[in-house]
C-alpha positions, 0 to 999 in steps of 0.5 A: 522781587528780591531780598539780600541781606549779605552786607555790612550788618545785614541780617533776616532769613527769607521764608516766602517772598511770592507775594508782595502782600503776604512777605514772610521773614524770620529773624536770624539768631546772633552766631553762636548766640540764643539771641535775636532781635536785630534785622536790617535787609534791602528790598527790590520790587515794584515800587508805589505799591502796598507791600506787607512784611512779616516777621514771623518769628518776632514773639519769639525775640530776645525783647519780644514785649519791646515791639508794642509802640516800635516803628521799623525804619527804612531807607532808599541811600543809607543816607536818610531814613524814616519810620514806617507804620509797623504793628505787633499783631499774633506775635508777628512784627507786620511792616505796611508800606509803599515803596516810592522807589525799586529799591529800599532797606528795612531795619530795626534802627538806623544802621552805622555800617563799618564804612561810616566808622572809617569815615569818622576816623578819618573825620576825627583824625584829620583834627590835629588834636586827634588821634588814632590808635589800634588797641588790637584785632578781633576774632574776625581781624577787625581793628579795634580802634581808640581815639585820643582827643587832647595832648596826654599828660599825667595831670588831666583827668582821663575820660573815657567812653565806650560805644556799641558793645551791644552792636545792634545798639547802633544809636550809640554809635550816632552819639559818639559822633556827636561827641567827636564832632563837639570835640574837634569843633573848636568850640569855646567849651571843647578848648577848655575840656582839652586844656584839663582833660584828655579823651579816649573813645572807642567808638565800636566795641564790636566791629565783628558782631557789626559786620555779621549783623548781631543784635548782642554779641561778638563773632565768637557768641559772648555779650562782651557786657558780662566779661569785664571780670575776667576778660579773655584774650581769645574769646573776648579779646575787645574788652580785654584791650580795652581794659589793658589799655585802661590800666596803662593810661588810668580813668577819671570818668567812664561812660558805657554807651547802650540802646535800650529796647523798650523804655522810650527815654535817654537816661543814666544808671550810675555804678552806685559803689558808694553814696559819694559816686552816686551824688555825683551820678545826680549832678552829672544827670541834672547837668545833663538835662541843663544842657539837652532837654531829650535827656531825662531823670524821671524814667530810668530801670529803678522807675520803670521796674518799679524798683527803689533807688539807692543812696541813703546818708550810709549807702554802701551798696550796688545798685540793684540794676547794675550791681553784679559783685562780681563786676561783669558789667563794664561800668561797675568793673571800672568804678571798682577798679579805678575809683571814679564816676562810671555810667551806663547811658541808655538811648531809646528804639522806640520813638519817645512821648517828645517831638522826633523829626521823622526825616532825621531820626538820627539827630537827636542821637548826635545832638546828645553826644555833641551836648555831653561835654557840657556835664562832663565839664562841670563834672571836673569844675567842682 
């Protein structure tokens, strides 16, 4: 047997691999950060025999309480991924699986590697409505890509969408792919959207972390979504360059796309800087429910943690979860800087209560991205 992880988004430590029924591994921390959750590795072995893979330090991971109900993903070709039997027992994550082929990959969630990112850029820029720009270079000399959809004009609404500040939250990238496919589809709604709006999309805010196999941080060990108050061109160039572009072009609507380790639902949390914007968020979410039945409004961070939600008649306070007064998070920074509707959209690592086709795990997230065009259109139609 052989286990490898020295590839784009790979991450694991091999402890013992002499017995296929007792393979022992460990999660690796993000470089320069005390964070561990993401794993992605390739196993070369004997097919059609039971393998038991134990991740020994899962109980000490950054989100150890997220392993209950979780199932790892696997693939023979890195194209089709499926869930495999996974249990969290005695502080170990235990995967039991009979590979049907001699080479198989396992991961925390379906990877979205740099090669697919480049393919997405080529597909987008093949459309005449899309223009590609590089905002700057990251610490590892990777491009920070910006895709601009629609002809820029002063009278148009500026819609910004960023994804993968946390590189392990790969469902965010699949979501972005769905939105891009909608914008270049040429359907009636896409055409109507682009008449009055221009979209600025950063598909991957953290290419360094993606390639390194980090879960939450960039190449310098920083959580990007805690550095929007004063980004450093040296330590957090990703945030620095995006902020500069926002200041230059303006922002009228902002969406920061993430994945949540514990909550098995898709939901939105707005930055509640005022009751007016909170009410706009409520309308936006209800329109999203109408557009996609896998999105919901009953469960979010407030209800999951039994916190009260915001918005009394004279409400002017920030949300408990995303209301840091120093504006360290993207949604809070944008809402306060540009006085516009600014939201985080979260999607689950854990299987939802709704039926999901195990043969196409990413399909619901692509569809969410495709369908968010409708509440965006409704937001600017009133």
